Structures are given as structure tokens and as C-alpha cells.
All heavy atoms as TSV, in Angstrom:
chain	resi	resn	atom	element	x	y	z
A	1	MET	N	N	1.127	-44.557	-17.782
A	1	MET	CA	C	1.759	-44.564	-16.486
A	1	MET	C	C	1.198	-45.682	-15.600
A	1	MET	O	O	1.945	-46.262	-14.828
A	1	MET	CB	C	1.575	-43.213	-15.789
A	1	MET	CG	C	2.465	-42.141	-16.351
A	1	MET	SD	S	2.581	-40.552	-15.459
A	1	MET	CE	C	1.209	-40.454	-14.426
A	2	GLN	N	N	-0.079	-45.945	-15.721
A	2	GLN	CA	C	-0.692	-46.996	-14.907
A	2	GLN	C	C	-0.082	-48.357	-15.234
A	2	GLN	O	O	0.201	-49.150	-14.342
A	2	GLN	CB	C	-2.202	-47.026	-15.112
A	2	GLN	CG	C	-2.921	-48.007	-14.209
A	2	GLN	CD	C	-2.821	-47.636	-12.739
A	2	GLN	OE1	O	-2.823	-46.462	-12.393
A	2	GLN	NE2	N	-2.723	-48.623	-11.881
A	3	LEU	N	N	0.130	-48.606	-16.513
A	3	LEU	CA	C	0.740	-49.873	-16.927
A	3	LEU	C	C	2.147	-50.002	-16.346
A	3	LEU	O	O	2.531	-51.069	-15.867
A	3	LEU	CB	C	0.774	-49.971	-18.450
A	3	LEU	CG	C	1.352	-51.242	-19.038
A	3	LEU	CD1	C	0.531	-52.452	-18.620
A	3	LEU	CD2	C	1.391	-51.133	-20.559
A	4	ALA	N	N	2.897	-48.916	-16.372
A	4	ALA	CA	C	4.250	-48.925	-15.809
A	4	ALA	C	C	4.211	-49.203	-14.310
A	4	ALA	O	O	5.017	-49.976	-13.793
A	4	ALA	CB	C	4.944	-47.595	-16.086
A	5	LEU	N	N	3.263	-48.585	-13.622
A	5	LEU	CA	C	3.139	-48.796	-12.178
A	5	LEU	C	C	2.774	-50.243	-11.865
A	5	LEU	O	O	3.361	-50.863	-10.976
A	5	LEU	CB	C	2.091	-47.845	-11.598
A	5	LEU	CG	C	1.813	-47.966	-10.105
A	5	LEU	CD1	C	3.080	-47.767	-9.288
A	5	LEU	CD2	C	0.748	-46.968	-9.703
A	6	GLU	N	N	1.826	-50.787	-12.604
A	6	GLU	CA	C	1.426	-52.183	-12.381
A	6	GLU	C	C	2.574	-53.139	-12.672
A	6	GLU	O	O	2.786	-54.103	-11.940
A	6	GLU	CB	C	0.215	-52.513	-13.245
A	6	GLU	CG	C	-1.045	-51.797	-12.802
A	6	GLU	CD	C	-2.183	-51.919	-13.798
A	6	GLU	OE1	O	-2.028	-52.618	-14.824
A	6	GLU	OE2	O	-3.243	-51.318	-13.551
A	7	ASP	N	N	3.320	-52.866	-13.734
A	7	ASP	CA	C	4.456	-53.712	-14.094
A	7	ASP	C	C	5.541	-53.644	-13.014
A	7	ASP	O	O	6.087	-54.668	-12.606
A	7	ASP	CB	C	5.018	-53.290	-15.447
A	7	ASP	CG	C	6.116	-54.193	-15.952
A	7	ASP	OD1	O	6.119	-55.395	-15.600
A	7	ASP	OD2	O	6.973	-53.712	-16.717
A	8	ALA	N	N	5.832	-52.452	-12.540
A	8	ALA	CA	C	6.850	-52.285	-11.497
A	8	ALA	C	C	6.432	-52.987	-10.214
A	8	ALA	O	O	7.249	-53.663	-9.574
A	8	ALA	CB	C	7.093	-50.796	-11.240
A	9	ALA	N	N	5.167	-52.855	-9.845
A	9	ALA	CA	C	4.675	-53.517	-8.627
A	9	ALA	C	C	4.773	-55.030	-8.763
A	9	ALA	O	O	5.154	-55.725	-7.820
A	9	ALA	CB	C	3.235	-53.095	-8.344
A	10	LYS	N	N	4.459	-55.531	-9.937
A	10	LYS	CA	C	4.549	-56.980	-10.171
A	10	LYS	C	C	5.999	-57.446	-10.065
A	10	LYS	O	O	6.285	-58.476	-9.471
A	10	LYS	CB	C	3.999	-57.327	-11.554
A	10	LYS	CG	C	3.965	-58.816	-11.823
A	10	LYS	CD	C	3.541	-59.140	-13.237
A	10	LYS	CE	C	2.085	-58.819	-13.453
A	10	LYS	NZ	N	1.615	-59.248	-14.786
A	11	ARG	N	N	6.924	-56.674	-10.621
A	11	ARG	CA	C	8.350	-57.052	-10.565
A	11	ARG	C	C	8.873	-57.100	-9.141
A	11	ARG	O	O	9.749	-57.895	-8.816
A	11	ARG	CB	C	9.195	-56.067	-11.372
A	11	ARG	CG	C	8.983	-56.146	-12.855
A	11	ARG	CD	C	9.846	-55.152	-13.574
A	11	ARG	NE	N	9.489	-55.047	-14.978
A	11	ARG	CZ	C	10.219	-54.419	-15.876
A	11	ARG	NH1	N	11.347	-53.834	-15.523
A	11	ARG	NH2	N	9.821	-54.363	-17.130
A	12	LEU	N	N	8.342	-56.229	-8.281
A	12	LEU	CA	C	8.780	-56.191	-6.885
A	12	LEU	C	C	7.886	-57.017	-5.974
A	12	LEU	O	O	8.062	-57.000	-4.751
A	12	LEU	CB	C	8.830	-54.740	-6.392
A	12	LEU	CG	C	9.913	-53.870	-7.007
A	12	LEU	CD1	C	9.751	-52.429	-6.569
A	12	LEU	CD2	C	11.295	-54.389	-6.644
A	13	ASN	N	N	6.892	-57.688	-6.552
A	13	ASN	CA	C	5.961	-58.526	-5.804
A	13	ASN	C	C	5.203	-57.723	-4.739
A	13	ASN	O	O	5.031	-58.171	-3.604
A	13	ASN	CB	C	6.686	-59.723	-5.178
A	13	ASN	CG	C	5.730	-60.832	-4.819
A	13	ASN	OD1	O	4.671	-60.969	-5.412
A	13	ASN	ND2	N	6.103	-61.624	-3.830
A	14	ILE	N	N	4.779	-56.526	-5.120
A	14	ILE	CA	C	3.971	-55.684	-4.244
A	14	ILE	C	C	2.533	-55.817	-4.713
A	14	ILE	O	O	2.166	-55.335	-5.780
A	14	ILE	CB	C	4.426	-54.212	-4.300
A	14	ILE	CG1	C	5.869	-54.080	-3.816
A	14	ILE	CG2	C	3.496	-53.335	-3.474
A	14	ILE	CD1	C	6.462	-52.700	-3.994
A	15	THR	N	N	1.718	-56.496	-3.908
A	15	THR	CA	C	0.331	-56.736	-4.301
A	15	THR	C	C	-0.648	-55.851	-3.544
A	15	THR	O	O	-1.783	-55.684	-3.975
A	15	THR	CB	C	-0.041	-58.207	-4.053
A	15	THR	OG1	O	0.188	-58.520	-2.676
A	15	THR	CG2	C	0.792	-59.128	-4.924
A	16	ASP	N	N	-0.215	-55.270	-2.451
A	16	ASP	CA	C	-1.083	-54.448	-1.619
A	16	ASP	C	C	-0.854	-52.970	-1.931
A	16	ASP	O	O	0.249	-52.449	-1.764
A	16	ASP	CB	C	-0.764	-54.733	-0.147
A	16	ASP	CG	C	-1.680	-54.001	0.811
A	16	ASP	OD1	O	-2.666	-53.385	0.351
A	16	ASP	OD2	O	-1.399	-54.049	2.011
A	17	MET	N	N	-1.904	-52.305	-2.399
A	17	MET	CA	C	-1.778	-50.892	-2.754
A	17	MET	C	C	-1.559	-50.005	-1.534
A	17	MET	O	O	-1.178	-48.851	-1.674
A	17	MET	CB	C	-3.009	-50.425	-3.528
A	17	MET	CG	C	-3.079	-51.020	-4.914
A	17	MET	SD	S	-4.551	-50.550	-5.848
A	17	MET	CE	C	-4.441	-48.788	-5.832
A	18	THR	N	N	-1.790	-50.527	-0.319
A	18	THR	CA	C	-1.542	-49.735	0.884
A	18	THR	C	C	-0.093	-49.852	1.356
A	18	THR	O	O	0.301	-49.160	2.298
A	18	THR	CB	C	-2.493	-50.155	2.027
A	18	THR	OG1	O	-2.253	-51.521	2.355
A	18	THR	CG2	C	-3.946	-49.964	1.626
A	19	ASN	N	N	0.679	-50.716	0.695
A	19	ASN	CA	C	2.097	-50.854	1.010
A	19	ASN	C	C	2.787	-49.510	0.721
A	19	ASN	O	O	2.618	-48.949	-0.351
A	19	ASN	CB	C	2.690	-51.971	0.130
A	19	ASN	CG	C	4.138	-52.254	0.436
A	19	ASN	OD1	O	4.909	-51.378	0.792
A	19	ASN	ND2	N	4.517	-53.501	0.256
A	20	PRO	N	N	3.567	-48.993	1.666
A	20	PRO	CA	C	4.241	-47.705	1.441
A	20	PRO	C	C	5.126	-47.700	0.190
A	20	PRO	O	O	5.280	-46.663	-0.464
A	20	PRO	CB	C	5.082	-47.504	2.696
A	20	PRO	CG	C	4.475	-48.384	3.719
A	20	PRO	CD	C	3.825	-49.523	2.991
A	21	GLU	N	N	5.690	-48.845	-0.157
A	21	GLU	CA	C	6.527	-48.897	-1.355
A	21	GLU	C	C	5.711	-48.718	-2.637
A	21	GLU	O	O	6.240	-48.298	-3.642
A	21	GLU	CB	C	7.327	-50.201	-1.417
A	21	GLU	CG	C	8.537	-50.178	-0.533
A	21	GLU	CD	C	9.479	-51.331	-0.804
A	21	GLU	OE1	O	9.033	-52.389	-1.278
A	21	GLU	OE2	O	10.665	-51.157	-0.526
A	22	PHE	N	N	4.425	-49.030	-2.592
A	22	PHE	CA	C	3.574	-48.818	-3.758
A	22	PHE	C	C	3.487	-47.324	-4.062
A	22	PHE	O	O	3.592	-46.918	-5.217
A	22	PHE	CB	C	2.184	-49.412	-3.533
A	22	PHE	CG	C	1.338	-49.428	-4.773
A	22	PHE	CD1	C	1.466	-50.450	-5.692
A	22	PHE	CD2	C	0.428	-48.418	-5.024
A	22	PHE	CE1	C	0.704	-50.474	-6.842
A	22	PHE	CE2	C	-0.349	-48.432	-6.168
A	22	PHE	CZ	C	-0.210	-49.465	-7.082
A	23	GLY	N	N	3.339	-46.528	-3.032
A	23	GLY	CA	C	3.325	-45.073	-3.209
A	23	GLY	C	C	4.658	-44.555	-3.713
A	23	GLY	O	O	4.706	-43.651	-4.558
A	24	THR	N	N	5.728	-45.130	-3.205
A	24	THR	CA	C	7.062	-44.747	-3.668
A	24	THR	C	C	7.220	-45.085	-5.145
A	24	THR	O	O	7.745	-44.284	-5.927
A	24	THR	CB	C	8.143	-45.457	-2.834
A	24	THR	OG1	O	7.952	-45.117	-1.459
A	24	THR	CG2	C	9.535	-45.065	-3.270
A	25	LEU	N	N	6.770	-46.274	-5.526
A	25	LEU	CA	C	6.807	-46.661	-6.936
A	25	LEU	C	C	6.047	-45.665	-7.794
A	25	LEU	O	O	6.523	-45.247	-8.849
A	25	LEU	CB	C	6.178	-48.047	-7.129
A	25	LEU	CG	C	7.053	-49.261	-6.993
A	25	LEU	CD1	C	6.205	-50.518	-7.123
A	25	LEU	CD2	C	8.155	-49.262	-8.007
A	26	ALA	N	N	4.866	-45.294	-7.335
A	26	ALA	CA	C	4.044	-44.346	-8.095
A	26	ALA	C	C	4.775	-43.019	-8.279
A	26	ALA	O	O	4.747	-42.432	-9.370
A	26	ALA	CB	C	2.713	-44.128	-7.388
A	27	ARG	N	N	5.439	-42.556	-7.241
A	27	ARG	CA	C	6.178	-41.290	-7.358
A	27	ARG	C	C	7.332	-41.405	-8.351
A	27	ARG	O	O	7.584	-40.483	-9.136
A	27	ARG	CB	C	6.687	-40.851	-5.983
A	27	ARG	CG	C	5.581	-40.306	-5.103
A	27	ARG	CD	C	6.125	-39.633	-3.848
A	27	ARG	NE	N	6.810	-40.552	-2.950
A	27	ARG	CZ	C	6.210	-41.345	-2.073
A	27	ARG	NH1	N	4.899	-41.337	-1.973
A	27	ARG	NH2	N	6.898	-42.134	-1.290
A	28	PHE	N	N	8.023	-42.543	-8.347
A	28	PHE	CA	C	9.128	-42.706	-9.288
A	28	PHE	C	C	8.640	-42.866	-10.726
A	28	PHE	O	O	9.273	-42.373	-11.658
A	28	PHE	CB	C	10.028	-43.875	-8.881
A	28	PHE	CG	C	10.965	-43.538	-7.756
A	28	PHE	CD1	C	10.939	-44.244	-6.573
A	28	PHE	CD2	C	11.885	-42.512	-7.886
A	28	PHE	CE1	C	11.799	-43.937	-5.534
A	28	PHE	CE2	C	12.755	-42.187	-6.859
A	28	PHE	CZ	C	12.715	-42.906	-5.677
A	29	VAL	N	N	7.520	-43.543	-10.918
A	29	VAL	CA	C	6.944	-43.649	-12.266
A	29	VAL	C	C	6.557	-42.253	-12.754
A	29	VAL	O	O	6.828	-41.879	-13.893
A	29	VAL	CB	C	5.726	-44.605	-12.286
A	29	VAL	CG1	C	4.950	-44.478	-13.579
A	29	VAL	CG2	C	6.185	-46.047	-12.083
A	30	ARG	N	N	5.926	-41.484	-11.882
A	30	ARG	CA	C	5.540	-40.116	-12.238
A	30	ARG	C	C	6.776	-39.279	-12.565
A	30	ARG	O	O	6.774	-38.502	-13.526
A	30	ARG	CB	C	4.759	-39.483	-11.095
A	30	ARG	CG	C	4.098	-38.188	-11.448
A	30	ARG	CD	C	3.193	-37.662	-10.343
A	30	ARG	NE	N	2.567	-38.734	-9.587
A	30	ARG	CZ	C	2.631	-38.869	-8.267
A	30	ARG	NH1	N	3.267	-37.996	-7.534
A	30	ARG	NH2	N	2.051	-39.863	-7.652
A	31	ALA	N	N	7.836	-39.436	-11.791
A	31	ALA	CA	C	9.072	-38.692	-12.048
A	31	ALA	C	C	9.648	-39.057	-13.413
A	31	ALA	O	O	10.090	-38.176	-14.169
A	31	ALA	CB	C	10.099	-38.973	-10.950
A	32	ALA	N	N	9.621	-40.341	-13.751
A	32	ALA	CA	C	10.125	-40.774	-15.055
A	32	ALA	C	C	9.298	-40.145	-16.171
A	32	ALA	O	O	9.845	-39.712	-17.196
A	32	ALA	CB	C	10.093	-42.299	-15.160
A	33	PHE	N	N	8.000	-40.060	-15.979
A	33	PHE	CA	C	7.121	-39.449	-16.982
A	33	PHE	C	C	7.407	-37.955	-17.116
A	33	PHE	O	O	7.504	-37.426	-18.218
A	33	PHE	CB	C	5.657	-39.683	-16.600
A	33	PHE	CG	C	4.687	-39.171	-17.612
A	33	PHE	CD1	C	4.383	-39.919	-18.737
A	33	PHE	CD2	C	4.074	-37.947	-17.450
A	33	PHE	CE1	C	3.489	-39.452	-19.678
A	33	PHE	CE2	C	3.177	-37.462	-18.376
A	33	PHE	CZ	C	2.883	-38.222	-19.505
A	34	ILE	N	N	7.574	-37.291	-15.996
A	34	ILE	CA	C	7.812	-35.849	-16.005
A	34	ILE	C	C	9.106	-35.496	-16.717
A	34	ILE	O	O	9.172	-34.481	-17.419
A	34	ILE	CB	C	7.795	-35.297	-14.555
A	34	ILE	CG1	C	6.360	-35.310	-14.035
A	34	ILE	CG2	C	8.382	-33.894	-14.476
A	34	ILE	CD1	C	6.235	-35.017	-12.550
A	35	ILE	N	N	10.128	-36.341	-16.572
A	35	ILE	CA	C	11.397	-36.027	-17.245
A	35	ILE	C	C	11.380	-36.415	-18.719
A	35	ILE	O	O	12.380	-36.262	-19.416
A	35	ILE	CB	C	12.618	-36.662	-16.534
A	35	ILE	CG1	C	12.541	-38.182	-16.535
A	35	ILE	CG2	C	12.783	-36.105	-15.149
A	35	ILE	CD1	C	13.783	-38.863	-15.968
A	36	GLY	N	N	10.224	-36.894	-19.193
A	36	GLY	CA	C	10.073	-37.101	-20.622
A	36	GLY	C	C	10.024	-38.542	-21.087
A	36	GLY	O	O	9.924	-38.799	-22.285
A	37	ASN	N	N	10.084	-39.475	-20.185
A	37	ASN	CA	C	10.051	-40.881	-20.567
A	37	ASN	C	C	8.606	-41.275	-20.866
A	37	ASN	O	O	7.724	-41.071	-20.048
A	37	ASN	CB	C	10.618	-41.735	-19.438
A	37	ASN	CG	C	10.970	-43.118	-19.876
A	37	ASN	OD1	O	10.415	-43.621	-20.839
A	37	ASN	ND2	N	11.888	-43.730	-19.168
A	38	ARG	N	N	8.365	-41.855	-22.029
A	38	ARG	CA	C	7.012	-42.268	-22.394
A	38	ARG	C	C	6.898	-43.773	-22.628
A	38	ARG	O	O	5.841	-44.272	-22.953
A	38	ARG	CB	C	6.547	-41.520	-23.656
A	38	ARG	CG	C	6.476	-40.021	-23.498
A	38	ARG	CD	C	5.487	-39.629	-22.432
A	38	ARG	NE	N	5.311	-38.186	-22.318
A	38	ARG	CZ	C	5.923	-37.423	-21.444
A	38	ARG	NH1	N	6.781	-37.943	-20.597
A	38	ARG	NH2	N	5.676	-36.138	-21.379
A	39	ASP	N	N	7.963	-44.501	-22.458
A	39	ASP	CA	C	7.981	-45.949	-22.632
A	39	ASP	C	C	7.631	-46.596	-21.293
A	39	ASP	O	O	8.368	-46.456	-20.314
A	39	ASP	CB	C	9.367	-46.379	-23.100
A	39	ASP	CG	C	9.511	-47.869	-23.323
A	39	ASP	OD1	O	8.637	-48.637	-22.878
A	39	ASP	OD2	O	10.510	-48.261	-23.930
A	40	SER	N	N	6.491	-47.305	-21.238
A	40	SER	CA	C	6.031	-47.851	-19.952
A	40	SER	C	C	7.029	-48.845	-19.370
A	40	SER	O	O	7.213	-48.896	-18.155
A	40	SER	CB	C	4.652	-48.485	-20.080
A	40	SER	OG	O	4.690	-49.627	-20.886
A	41	GLU	N	N	7.666	-49.639	-20.211
A	41	GLU	CA	C	8.644	-50.608	-19.706
A	41	GLU	C	C	9.850	-49.898	-19.094
A	41	GLU	O	O	10.344	-50.289	-18.036
A	41	GLU	CB	C	9.100	-51.539	-20.827
A	41	GLU	CG	C	9.957	-52.677	-20.337
A	41	GLU	CD	C	10.290	-53.674	-21.433
A	41	GLU	OE1	O	9.450	-53.872	-22.330
A	41	GLU	OE2	O	11.400	-54.233	-21.387
A	42	ALA	N	N	10.301	-48.842	-19.741
A	42	ALA	CA	C	11.435	-48.079	-19.222
A	42	ALA	C	C	11.070	-47.359	-17.926
A	42	ALA	O	O	11.883	-47.288	-17.002
A	42	ALA	CB	C	11.924	-47.078	-20.266
A	43	MET	N	N	9.839	-46.837	-17.857
A	43	MET	CA	C	9.402	-46.181	-16.624
A	43	MET	C	C	9.341	-47.183	-15.477
A	43	MET	O	O	9.744	-46.876	-14.348
A	43	MET	CB	C	8.030	-45.521	-16.810
A	43	MET	CG	C	8.073	-44.258	-17.631
A	43	MET	SD	S	6.529	-43.324	-17.587
A	43	MET	CE	C	5.455	-44.333	-18.574
A	44	ALA	N	N	8.842	-48.393	-15.751
A	44	ALA	CA	C	8.770	-49.432	-14.727
A	44	ALA	C	C	10.165	-49.806	-14.254
A	44	ALA	O	O	10.411	-49.931	-13.047
A	44	ALA	CB	C	8.036	-50.652	-15.264
A	45	LYS	N	N	11.073	-49.972	-15.184
A	45	LYS	CA	C	12.450	-50.346	-14.835
A	45	LYS	C	C	13.098	-49.252	-13.985
A	45	LYS	O	O	13.768	-49.538	-12.999
A	45	LYS	CB	C	13.259	-50.595	-16.102
A	45	LYS	CG	C	14.642	-51.107	-15.848
A	45	LYS	CD	C	15.350	-51.447	-17.131
A	45	LYS	CE	C	16.750	-51.952	-16.858
A	45	LYS	NZ	N	17.467	-52.271	-18.084
A	46	PHE	N	N	12.889	-47.995	-14.372
A	46	PHE	CA	C	13.418	-46.867	-13.614
A	46	PHE	C	C	12.892	-46.898	-12.179
A	46	PHE	O	O	13.654	-46.755	-11.216
A	46	PHE	CB	C	13.006	-45.557	-14.310
A	46	PHE	CG	C	13.358	-44.315	-13.550
A	46	PHE	CD1	C	14.618	-43.760	-13.632
A	46	PHE	CD2	C	12.410	-43.673	-12.757
A	46	PHE	CE1	C	14.944	-42.601	-12.936
A	46	PHE	CE2	C	12.717	-42.526	-12.059
A	46	PHE	CZ	C	13.988	-41.986	-12.155
A	47	ALA	N	N	11.584	-47.098	-12.025
A	47	ALA	CA	C	10.971	-47.107	-10.697
A	47	ALA	C	C	11.474	-48.282	-9.858
A	47	ALA	O	O	11.760	-48.127	-8.670
A	47	ALA	CB	C	9.448	-47.151	-10.824
A	48	VAL	N	N	11.566	-49.458	-10.465
A	48	VAL	CA	C	12.056	-50.643	-9.745
A	48	VAL	C	C	13.486	-50.416	-9.272
A	48	VAL	O	O	13.811	-50.670	-8.107
A	48	VAL	CB	C	11.966	-51.907	-10.634
A	48	VAL	CG1	C	12.753	-53.059	-10.031
A	48	VAL	CG2	C	10.511	-52.301	-10.844
A	49	ASN	N	N	14.336	-49.920	-10.152
A	49	ASN	CA	C	15.725	-49.666	-9.766
A	49	ASN	C	C	15.812	-48.639	-8.644
A	49	ASN	O	O	16.617	-48.781	-7.718
A	49	ASN	CB	C	16.543	-49.207	-10.971
A	49	ASN	CG	C	16.828	-50.324	-11.929
A	49	ASN	OD1	O	16.814	-51.494	-11.564
A	49	ASN	ND2	N	17.067	-49.991	-13.182
A	50	ALA	N	N	14.976	-47.619	-8.706
A	50	ALA	CA	C	14.981	-46.592	-7.663
A	50	ALA	C	C	14.555	-47.174	-6.319
A	50	ALA	O	O	15.159	-46.872	-5.280
A	50	ALA	CB	C	14.064	-45.440	-8.070
A	51	VAL	N	N	13.529	-48.003	-6.315
A	51	VAL	CA	C	13.064	-48.613	-5.061
A	51	VAL	C	C	14.107	-49.579	-4.519
A	51	VAL	O	O	14.366	-49.612	-3.312
A	51	VAL	CB	C	11.700	-49.302	-5.252
A	51	VAL	CG1	C	11.352	-50.182	-4.067
A	51	VAL	CG2	C	10.614	-48.256	-5.461
A	52	LEU	N	N	14.727	-50.367	-5.382
A	52	LEU	CA	C	15.766	-51.292	-4.920
A	52	LEU	C	C	16.952	-50.534	-4.339
A	52	LEU	O	O	17.506	-50.936	-3.310
A	52	LEU	CB	C	16.215	-52.204	-6.064
A	52	LEU	CG	C	15.180	-53.228	-6.523
A	52	LEU	CD1	C	15.703	-54.002	-7.733
A	52	LEU	CD2	C	14.800	-54.175	-5.403
A	53	THR	N	N	17.328	-49.434	-4.954
A	53	THR	CA	C	18.411	-48.602	-4.429
A	53	THR	C	C	18.019	-48.035	-3.075
A	53	THR	O	O	18.819	-48.028	-2.134
A	53	THR	CB	C	18.729	-47.456	-5.407
A	53	THR	OG1	O	19.158	-48.021	-6.644
A	53	THR	CG2	C	19.808	-46.541	-4.862
A	54	ARG	N	N	16.782	-47.604	-2.967
A	54	ARG	CA	C	16.278	-47.064	-1.701
A	54	ARG	C	C	16.274	-48.131	-0.616
A	54	ARG	O	O	16.622	-47.860	0.538
A	54	ARG	CB	C	14.876	-46.530	-1.945
A	54	ARG	CG	C	14.317	-45.684	-0.878
A	54	ARG	CD	C	12.990	-45.135	-1.378
A	54	ARG	NE	N	12.281	-44.523	-0.317
A	54	ARG	CZ	C	11.896	-43.254	-0.319
A	54	ARG	NH1	N	12.120	-42.519	-1.359
A	54	ARG	NH2	N	11.258	-42.773	0.700
A	55	ARG	N	N	15.899	-49.361	-0.963
A	55	ARG	CA	C	15.921	-50.466	0.007
A	55	ARG	C	C	17.334	-50.716	0.513
A	55	ARG	O	O	17.550	-50.895	1.711
A	55	ARG	CB	C	15.406	-51.757	-0.632
A	55	ARG	CG	C	13.920	-51.852	-0.781
A	55	ARG	CD	C	13.562	-53.169	-1.420
A	55	ARG	NE	N	12.135	-53.322	-1.655
A	55	ARG	CZ	C	11.595	-54.352	-2.286
A	55	ARG	NH1	N	12.372	-55.341	-2.743
A	55	ARG	NH2	N	10.305	-54.406	-2.469
A	56	ARG	N	N	18.281	-50.757	-0.418
A	56	ARG	CA	C	19.677	-51.010	-0.015
A	56	ARG	C	C	20.176	-49.901	0.900
A	56	ARG	O	O	20.836	-50.164	1.905
A	56	ARG	CB	C	20.577	-51.129	-1.237
A	56	ARG	CG	C	20.454	-52.444	-1.954
A	56	ARG	CD	C	21.534	-52.623	-3.006
A	56	ARG	NE	N	21.428	-51.659	-4.079
A	56	ARG	CZ	C	20.706	-51.825	-5.188
A	56	ARG	NH1	N	20.029	-52.935	-5.371
A	56	ARG	NH2	N	20.683	-50.902	-6.123
A	57	ARG	N	N	19.880	-48.671	0.554
A	57	ARG	CA	C	20.333	-47.536	1.356
A	57	ARG	C	C	19.707	-47.575	2.743
A	57	ARG	O	O	20.376	-47.330	3.745
A	57	ARG	CB	C	19.974	-46.228	0.654
A	57	ARG	CG	C	20.589	-45.019	1.324
A	57	ARG	CD	C	20.275	-43.733	0.612
A	57	ARG	NE	N	20.470	-43.838	-0.812
A	57	ARG	CZ	C	19.690	-43.245	-1.718
A	57	ARG	NH1	N	18.663	-42.522	-1.339
A	57	ARG	NH2	N	19.940	-43.375	-2.992
A	58	THR	N	N	18.439	-47.912	2.809
A	58	THR	CA	C	17.728	-47.971	4.096
A	58	THR	C	C	18.279	-49.095	4.963
A	58	THR	O	O	18.471	-48.916	6.162
A	58	THR	CB	C	16.219	-48.179	3.875
A	58	THR	OG1	O	15.730	-47.104	3.071
A	58	THR	CG2	C	15.467	-48.219	5.173
A	59	SER	N	N	18.561	-50.248	4.366
A	59	SER	CA	C	19.071	-51.372	5.153
A	59	SER	C	C	20.477	-51.108	5.675
A	59	SER	O	O	20.845	-51.592	6.747
A	59	SER	CB	C	19.041	-52.667	4.340
A	59	SER	OG	O	19.962	-52.623	3.291
A	60	ARG	N	N	21.261	-50.321	4.956
A	60	ARG	CA	C	22.609	-49.997	5.433
A	60	ARG	C	C	22.575	-49.000	6.582
A	60	ARG	O	O	23.465	-48.994	7.422
A	60	ARG	CB	C	23.452	-49.378	4.303
A	60	ARG	CG	C	24.121	-50.415	3.444
A	60	ARG	CD	C	25.041	-49.759	2.495
A	60	ARG	NE	N	24.178	-49.138	1.467
A	60	ARG	CZ	C	24.603	-48.419	0.468
A	60	ARG	NH1	N	25.869	-48.175	0.318
A	60	ARG	NH2	N	23.772	-47.910	-0.420
A	61	ASN	N	N	21.548	-48.174	6.630
A	61	ASN	CA	C	21.471	-47.138	7.652
A	61	ASN	C	C	20.815	-47.615	8.935
A	61	ASN	O	O	20.807	-46.880	9.929
A	61	ASN	CB	C	20.715	-45.909	7.119
A	61	ASN	CG	C	21.500	-45.201	6.045
A	61	ASN	OD1	O	22.708	-45.322	5.962
A	61	ASN	ND2	N	20.802	-44.467	5.198
A	62	LYS	N	N	20.263	-48.801	8.944
A	62	LYS	CA	C	19.628	-49.327	10.160
A	62	LYS	C	C	20.701	-49.827	11.124
A	62	LYS	O	O	21.647	-50.486	10.705
A	62	LYS	CB	C	18.663	-50.478	9.821
A	62	LYS	CG	C	17.400	-49.992	9.163
A	62	LYS	CD	C	16.441	-51.139	9.002
A	62	LYS	CE	C	15.164	-50.641	8.359
A	62	LYS	NZ	N	14.224	-51.700	8.121
A	63	PRO	N	N	20.529	-49.546	12.393
A	63	PRO	CA	C	21.501	-50.053	13.381
A	63	PRO	C	C	21.383	-51.577	13.524
A	63	PRO	O	O	20.307	-52.144	13.352
A	63	PRO	CB	C	21.109	-49.345	14.674
A	63	PRO	CG	C	19.704	-48.885	14.467
A	63	PRO	CD	C	19.500	-48.718	12.993
A	64	ALA	N	N	22.482	-52.198	13.832
A	64	ALA	CA	C	22.498	-53.650	14.023
A	64	ALA	C	C	21.719	-54.007	15.273
A	64	ALA	O	O	21.778	-53.296	16.284
A	64	ALA	CB	C	23.930	-54.136	14.139
A	65	PRO	N	N	20.998	-55.140	15.264
A	65	PRO	CA	C	20.203	-55.545	16.449
A	65	PRO	C	C	21.060	-55.982	17.607
A	65	PRO	O	O	22.127	-56.355	17.588
A	65	PRO	CB	C	19.356	-56.711	15.941
A	65	PRO	CG	C	19.896	-57.116	14.640
A	65	PRO	CD	C	20.824	-56.033	14.174
């Protein structure tokens, strides 16, 4: 799971472990593991896709400046 988390963080260019998205990534990697995924590359891809989807959803819900 650690390898998957590090790979996902690298793909999203998250270098700071205090970044809130790092915690989100960790939760999605853990979720992928819990549902039975044991392939670190697949877990990383799942987490990255989930965070990107979350980013898009969050940006659409923000009011225009």
C-alpha cells in the first residue's frame, strides 16, 4: 500500500505529506486495498482517478469570483 501511495502522490505531484490531498490519496489507496485490490499500480491509478474526479467536482461547485 505504501508503494501505491507514493506512486499516486508522484503522479499528482504531491510532495508535501501535510497536503490535504495526500490524506485523501491515502484513504483511496486503503479503500482499493479493502475491496480486494492487491496490485500497487492499480491501487495508485484508482486513487489518482478518485482525486482527479474529486478535484473536478469541487471546482464545479465553487461560486464564480
